[in-house]
C-alpha positions in Angstrom: 33.0 -27.9 29.1 29.6 -28.8 29.3 28.4 -25.3 28.6 30.5 -24.9 26.0 29.3 -27.6 24.1 25.7 -26.3 24.5 26.9 -23.2 22.8 28.6 -24.7 19.9 25.5 -27.0 19.2 23.0 -24.1 17.4 26.2 -22.7 15.8 27.6 -25.9 13.9 24.1 -26.4 13.4 23.2 -22.5 11.8 26.7 -23.5 10.1 24.6 -26.3 8.5 21.7 -23.8 7.1 21.8 -24.7 2.8 20.5 -22.1 0.5 22.1 -18.9 -0.2 22.5 -15.9 1.8 20.5 -13.1 0.4 23.1 -9.7 -0.7 21.4 -6.5 -1.3 22.0 -5.6 -4.8 24.2 -2.7 -5.7 22.2 0.4 -7.8 24.2 -0.5 -10.4 23.2 -3.4 -10.4 19.4 -2.7 -11.0 20.7 -0.3 -13.8 20.3 2.9 -11.5 22.2 6.1 -13.1 24.4 8.5 -11.8 22.0 11.1 -12.5 18.6 11.8 -13.7 18.3 12.8 -17.0 16.0 16.3 -16.2 17.4 19.0 -14.8 16.6 19.0 -10.4 19.3 19.7 -8.1 20.6 17.2 -5.6 19.8 18.4 -2.7 16.2 16.7 -1.4 13.7 18.2 0.9 11.3 16.1 3.5 8.6 15.7 2.1 6.5 13.4 4.3 3.7 15.8 4.2 3.9 17.3 1.3 0.2 18.3 1.1 1.5 20.8 3.3 3.1 22.5 0.6 -0.1 23.5 -1.1 -1.3 25.7 1.9 -4.3 24.6 1.2 -6.9 23.3 4.5 -9.2 21.8 2.6 -7.0 19.4 1.0 -4.9 18.5 4.0 -8.1 17.5 6.1 -8.8 15.6 2.8 -5.3 13.9 2.6 -6.0 12.7 6.3 -9.0 11.6 6.2 -8.5 9.3 3.1 -5.2 8.2 5.4 -7.4 7.0 8.4 -10.1 6.0 6.9 -9.2 4.2 2.9 -11.1 1.2 2.6 -7.7 -0.2 0.1 -5.8 1.0 3.0 -8.4 -0.9 5.4 -7.0 -4.3 3.1 -3.8 -3.3 3.5 -3.8 -3.6 6.8 -5.6 -6.4 7.4 -2.7 -8.1 4.9 -0.2 -6.7 7.2 -1.5 -8.2 10.2 -1.7 -11.5 8.5 1.5 -11.5 7.2 2.7 -10.8 11.1 1.2 -13.8 12.1 2.5 -15.7 9.3 5.4 -14.9 10.9 4.5 -16.1 14.8 3.9 -19.5 13.5 7.2 -19.6 11.4 8.9 -18.6 15.0 7.1 -21.3 16.9 8.6 -23.7 14.9 11.8 -23.3 16.1 11.3 -24.3 19.8 9.4 -27.6 20.9 5.9 -28.5 20.3 4.3 -29.2 23.9 1.4 -31.2 24.8 -0.3 -31.8 27.9 -3.2 -34.6 28.5 -5.2 -35.7 31.9 -7.8 -38.8 32.3 -10.1 -39.9 35.1 -12.0 -43.4 34.3 -14.4 -45.2 37.0 -14.8 -49.3 37.0 -17.9 -50.6 38.2 -17.9 -53.9 39.9 -21.4 -55.3 37.6 -21.6 -58.2 39.4 -21.9 -56.9 43.4 -22.0 -59.1 46.5 -19.4 -56.4 47.6 -16.0 -58.9 48.8 -12.6 -57.8 49.2 -9.8 -59.6 49.9 -6.0 -58.9 51.4 -3.1 -59.2 49.3 -0.1 -61.3 50.3 1.7 -57.9 50.3 -0.9 -56.1 52.3 -3.3 -54.6 49.4 -6.8 -54.6 49.9 -8.8 -55.2 46.3 -12.3 -54.6 46.5 -14.4 -57.1 44.2 -17.4 -55.5 43.9 -20.2 -52.7 44.9 -18.1 -49.6 44.9 -15.5 -50.2 41.8 -12.4 -48.4 40.7 -10.6 -45.0 40.1 -8.6 -44.6 37.9 -6.1 -41.6 37.1 -4.0 -40.4 34.6 -1.5 -37.6 33.3 0.9 -37.0 30.9 3.5 -34.2 28.8 4.7 -34.9 24.9 7.3 -33.0 22.9 7.9 -32.9 19.3 11.0 -30.9 18.1 11.7 -30.8 14.1 15.5 -30.0 14.8 16.1 -28.9 10.8 19.6 -29.7 11.4 19.9 -28.1 7.2 18.2 -24.9 7.7 14.7 -25.1 6.1 13.0 -23.6 9.9 15.4 -20.8 9.7 15.5 -19.7 5.6 11.1 -20.0 6.4 11.5 -17.4 9.7 14.2 -15.8 7.3 10.8 -15.5 4.4 8.3 -15.1 6.4 9.9 -12.1 7.7 10.9 -10.7 5.3 7.4 -10.7 3.5 6.1 -9.2 6.3 8.5 -6.2 6.3 7.1 -6.0 2.2 3.6 -6.1 3.2 4.6 -3.0 5.7 6.0 -1.6 2.1 2.9 -2.5 0.1 1.0 -0.6 2.8 2.7 2.3 2.2 2.9 1.8 -1.0 -1.0 1.8 -1.1 -1.1 5.1 1.6 1.1 6.4 -1.4 -1.4 6.0 -3.8 -4.6 7.4 -1.8 -3.1 10.3 -1.0 -1.5 10.9 -4.6 -5.1 10.7 -6.1 -7.2 12.5 -3.4 -4.6 15.4 -3.9 -5.5 14.9 -7.6 -8.9 14.8 -7.4 -9.3 17.9 -5.2 -7.3 19.8 -7.9 -9.4 18.3 -10.8 -13.0 19.5 -8.7 -11.2 22.8 -8.3 -10.5 23.2 -11.9 -14.1 22.1 -13.2 -15.4 24.4 -10.3 -13.2 27.3 -12.5 -13.9 26.5 -16.0 -18.1 26.3 -14.8 -17.5 29.4 -13.3 -15.5 30.5 -17.4 -18.5 29.2 -19.1 -21.1 30.9 -17.1 -19.3 34.1 -17.0 -19.0 34.1 -21.1 -22.5 32.7 -21.0 -23.8 36.0 -19.6 -21.7 38.5 -21.9 -23.0 36.5 -25.0 -26.8 36.9 -23.0 -25.6 40.8 -23.1 -24.4 40.2 -27.2 -27.9 38.4 -28.2 -29.7 41.4 -27.0 -27.5 43.9 -28.1 -27.5 41.9 -32.0 -31.6 41.6 -31.3 -31.5 45.6 -30.9 -29.5 45.6 -34.2 -31.8 43.6 -36.5 -35.3 45.6 -35.1 -33.5 48.6 -35.5 -32.4 47.4 -39.5 -29.1 48.5 -39.0 -28.0 43.8 -39.5 -29.9 41.6 -40.5 -31.1 38.6 -38.3 -27.9 36.4 -39.4 -26.4 38.7 -36.4 -29.2 37.3 -34.2 -28.9 33.3 -34.8 -25.4 33.4 -34.6 -25.8 34.9 -30.6 -28.4 32.6 -31.1 -25.7 29.9 -31.6 -22.8 31.0 -29.8 -24.7 30.9 -26.5 -26.2 27.2 -26.9 -22.9 26.3 -27.1 -21.4 28.1 -24.8 -24.9 26.7 -22.2 -24.1 22.7 -24.0 -20.9 22.9 -22.3 -21.6 23.5 -18.4 -23.4 20.4 -18.0 -20.6 18.5 -19.4 -18.3 20.5 -16.7 -20.6 19.9 -14.0 -21.4 15.7 -14.3 -17.5 15.4 -14.8 -17.5 17.7 -11.4 -19.7 15.6 -9.4 -17.5 12.1 -10.8 -14.5 14.0 -8.9 -16.5 14.6 -5.7 -17.6 11.3 -5.8 -14.5 9.8 -6.4 -12.7 12.0 -2.8 -15.9 11.0 -1.2 -15.2 7.2 -1.7 -11.3 8.0 -1.3 -11.8 9.0 2.2 -14.4 6.0 3.1 -17.7 7.6 2.8 -20.8 7.8 0.3 -19.6 9.7 -2.8 -22.0 12.4 -1.6 -20.6 12.4 1.5 -18.2 15.7 0.1 -20.5 17.9 -2.0 -21.0 20.4 1.1 -17.3 21.1 1.7 -16.7 21.7 -1.4 -19.8 23.9 -2.7 -17.9 27.0 -2.1 -15.4 27.6 -5.3 -11.6 27.9 -4.1 -8.4 28.9 -6.4 -6.4 25.3 -7.6 -4.5 24.8 -5.0 -0.8 25.9 -6.0 2.7 25.3 -3.9 5.9 25.9 -4.5 7.9 22.9 -6.3 11.0 21.2 -4.4 14.6 22.7 -4.2 15.7 19.2 -5.8 15.0 16.2 -6.6 18.5 14.1 -5.3 20.0 11.5 -6.9 18.1 8.3 -8.2 20.0 5.8 -5.9 18.1 7.5 -3.3 14.5 6.2 -4.4 16.2 2.7 -3.1 15.9 4.0 0.3 12.7 6.7 -0.6 10.3 4.5 -2.6 7.5 1.9 -0.3 7.2 0.2 -3.7 11.0 -0.7 -3.9 11.2 -1.7 -0.8 8.3 -3.5 -0.9 10.4 -5.4 -4.1 13.3 -5.9 -2.6 11.8 -7.5 0.1 9.5 -9.5 -2.0 13.3 -10.5 -3.3 15.0 -11.9 -0.1 12.3 -14.0 0.9 12.1 -15.6 -2.5 15.5 -16.2 -2.1 15.4 -17.5 1.8 13.0 -19.8 -0.2 15.4 -21.3 -2.3 17.5 -22.8 0.8 13.8 -24.1 2.2 13.9 -26.4 -1.0 17.2 -27.2 -0.7 17.7 -28.2 2.9 14.8 -30.4 1.6 16.7 -32.9 0.0 19.2 -33.5 3.1 17.5 -35.7 6.0 14.5 -34.6 8.6 15.9 -35.0 12.3 12.8 -35.0 14.6 12.9 -35.4 18.8 9.9 -37.4 20.9 9.4 -37.4 23.9 6.8 -37.9 26.5 6.2 -38.6 30.4 3.5 -40.3 31.9 1.8 -41.5 34.9 -0.9 -43.8 36.0 -2.9 -43.8 40.2 -5.8 -45.4 41.7 -5.8 -41.5 43.3 -5.4 -38.1 42.3 -2.3 -37.9 45.7 -0.7 -40.9 44.2 0.2 -39.2 40.5 3.6 -39.1 41.7 4.3 -42.0 42.6 4.8 -44.0 39.7 6.3 -42.1 36.4 7.2 -43.6 33.4 9.0 -42.2 29.4 10.6 -42.1 26.5 12.7 -40.3 24.2 12.7 -41.3 20.6 14.8 -38.9 17.7 14.1 -40.2 14.1 15.8 -39.2 11.0 14.2 -39.4 7.4 15.4 -39.1 4.6 13.9 -39.1 1.0 15.2 -41.7 -1.5 12.6 -41.7 -4.2 10.8 -38.7 -5.3 10.6 -38.6 -8.8 13.1 -35.6 -8.9 10.1 -33.7 -7.4 12.3 -32.4 -4.4 14.9 -31.6 -7.2 11.9 -29.9 -9.1 11.0 -27.7 -6.2 14.6 -26.0 -6.1 14.3 -25.2 -9.0 11.0 -23.4 -9.5 12.3 -21.4 -5.9 15.3 -20.4 -8.1 12.9 -19.3 -10.9 10.5 -17.7 -8.3 14.1 -15.6 -7.1 14.7 -14.7 -10.6 11.0 -13.6 -11.4 11.1 -11.7 -7.7 14.9 -9.9 -9.1 13.7 -9.3 -12.4 10.0 -7.1 -10.9 12.7 -5.7 -8.5 14.5 -3.9 -11.2 11.5 -3.2 -13.4 10.2 -1.4 -10.5 13.2 0.2 -10.1 13.1 1.6 -13.6 9.7 2.9 -13.3 10.4 5.0 -10.6 12.8 6.5 -12.0 10.4 7.4 -15.5 7.9 8.3 -12.6 10.4 11.1 -11.2 11.6 12.2 -14.6 8.6 12.0 -16.4 6.7 14.2 -13.3 9.7 16.4 -13.6 9.0 16.9 -17.6 5.0 17.4 -17.0 5.4 20.2 -14.4 7.7 22.1 -16.2 5.8 22.2 -19.0 2.5 23.1 -17.5 4.5 25.9 -16.2 5.5 27.0 -19.6 2.0 26.7 -20.9 1.0 28.8 -17.9 2.8 32.0 -18.4 2.1 31.5 -22.5 -2.1 31.1 -21.5 -1.4 34.0 -19.2 -0.1 36.4 -22.2 -3.3 34.6 -24.4 -5.5 35.3 -21.8 -4.1 38.7 -21.6 -4.6 39.6 -25.0 -8.2 37.8 -25.7 -9.4 39.7 -22.0 -8.3 43.1 -24.2 -9.8 42.1 -27.8 -12.8 41.1 -27.0 -13.6 44.7 -25.2 -12.1 46.3 -28.0 -14.9 43.9 -30.3 -17.8 44.6 -28.2 -16.9 48.4 -28.0 -16.9 48.5 -31.7 -19.8 46.2 -32.6 -21.8 48.8 -30.0 -20.7 51.0 -32.7 -21.0 49.7 -36.1 -17.9 48.7 -36.5 -17.4 45.7 -36.6 -19.5 42.6 -38.0 -20.9 40.0 -35.3 -18.5 37.2 -36.8 -15.5 39.0 -35.3 -16.8 40.0 -32.0 -17.5 36.0 -32.0 -14.6 34.9 -32.9 -13.2 36.8 -30.5 -15.5 35.9 -27.4 -14.7 32.0 -28.1 -11.2 33.0 -28.1 -11.4 35.0 -24.4 -13.4 31.4 -23.4 -10.6 29.0 -24.5 -7.7 31.6 -22.9 -9.5 31.1 -19.4 -9.8 27.4 -20.0 -6.4 27.3 -20.8 -4.6 29.0 -18.2 -7.1 27.3 -15.9 -5.7 23.5 -17.4 -2.6 24.6 -17.5 -2.7 26.0 -13.6 -4.5 22.1 -13.1 -1.9 20.0 -14.6 1.3 22.4 -12.9 -1.0 21.4 -9.6 -1.1 17.6 -11.0 2.5 17.2 -12.2 3.6 18.4 -9.1 1.9 15.8 -6.6 3.1 13.7 -9.2 6.3 14.4 -8.5 6.0 14.8 -5.0 4.8 10.6 -4.8 7.7 9.5 -7.5 10.2 10.7 -5.1 8.8 8.5 -2.1 7.1 11.4 -0.3 3.8 11.0 2.1 5.5 8.7 4.5 8.7 8.4 6.7 11.3 6.0 4.7 13.2 5.9 7.7 10.7 3.4 9.4 8.4 0.3 8.3 4.9 0.4 9.0 4.6 -2.3 11.6 0.6 -4.0 12.6 -1.2 -2.6 15.0 -1.0 -4.0 18.1 -3.4 -6.9 18.7 -5.1 -5.2 21.6 -6.6 -2.5 18.9 -9.5 -2.7 17.2 -9.1 -4.6 13.5 -9.1 -1.3 11.0 -6.4 0.5 13.9 -4.0 2.3 11.5 -0.4 0.6 11.1 2.5 2.6 13.7 5.6 2.4 12.3 8.5 1.2 14.2 12.2 1.6 13.9 14.2 -0.2 10.9 15.7 -3.2 11.5 18.8 -4.4 11.0 18.8 -7.5 9.0 19.8 -6.9 5.4 18.3 -5.2 2.4 18.8 -2.4 0.3 18.6 0.3 2.9 
């Protein structure tokens, strides 16, 4: 019977927990449609390592280097460690606080004389010369019982905040990955545009030389020579601007990977094609984003934490029970410390009688914070849906532009070859040749930009679908014995309520 009472007390106390219990929202409550409004397959692929789909070893190396050394990720890890310690501190309130004390004191007889006498009970008292020793020891305990669930709700909120910090880390990770890939694509595209400009510049040098010969021969006026000089200068003027943009992209890559801005210049010095890869076979269903996107999962955990804080605020409206106790012992020698032990136990119940409405105002503030978290949760979901649809449209339109620019480049290349041949033969003027050369360079740059846009849109689509991490695991803070900058280790998803 005694054991039954011991088991029933925690259950009864748990039943006194005030405040709403958190329940995950259904997709329909968050405004999630049944399907996307853009074309896409319903089967979703594994996108955990989406950068491998581009088959570019330099890109893969940069993405993985950024994941291990980026300073924004280091800050996210530190916040995750803070969240873990906050949870540890909250859990500590579930058990009593015990403290111990010990003391020693020696009382000297300042008068001297060294006299001693014997009491009737046989105790010998020394009144001078040597003095007396006094030893003491004690234990005290304090336990805030939290009969209305304020402690348990606090732990619940801290746990949700800790998990939210893990998802925030994953969100930063995905952002760093996408920014690294995007800047890498931009750098390769700028290398291609610089090569286009230099190739066109070499042809325009030949055209300028031919125009000079024709002017000297009296076949054309000096107008052709001036047009050739002007066109060459305009093309040459674009190269410094492209080089400045290329340097900015490479510098950004260095910072993203946790290095100095110029550290990656040797790695990227050799031009490579713009990385391209296959699009995912399907984008899945909108409701799947609730389990795939870490920013959505973080917003959901923030809502759970805010809901638990309502219970914390409501519990302050009810009585609070605190139990304190102490045990003390004193003796004149260490061996006698256990001979005489005294103790006390006290239970105190406190209840706010008048506080000017402050406690109820705190409840209303917690409810408003929950409404805010819910709105933020819905907004994050809608933004995620927008990201996917925009990325799909951007990718498809970039592919369409790439196809058309390929045709335009073929036509412009043929027209430029014919115009050069006809100009050398005197069958056309330099203005026509100049127009065809400009059309060729525009087509080359247009095709390069379309390919770059397609690759960037594909990266955005992978990240919008929640690629780049394992959504079946929650990132946790690294073990305490690892260096502060260590990468969080994913652990199995806990079983508490969530949107998963």
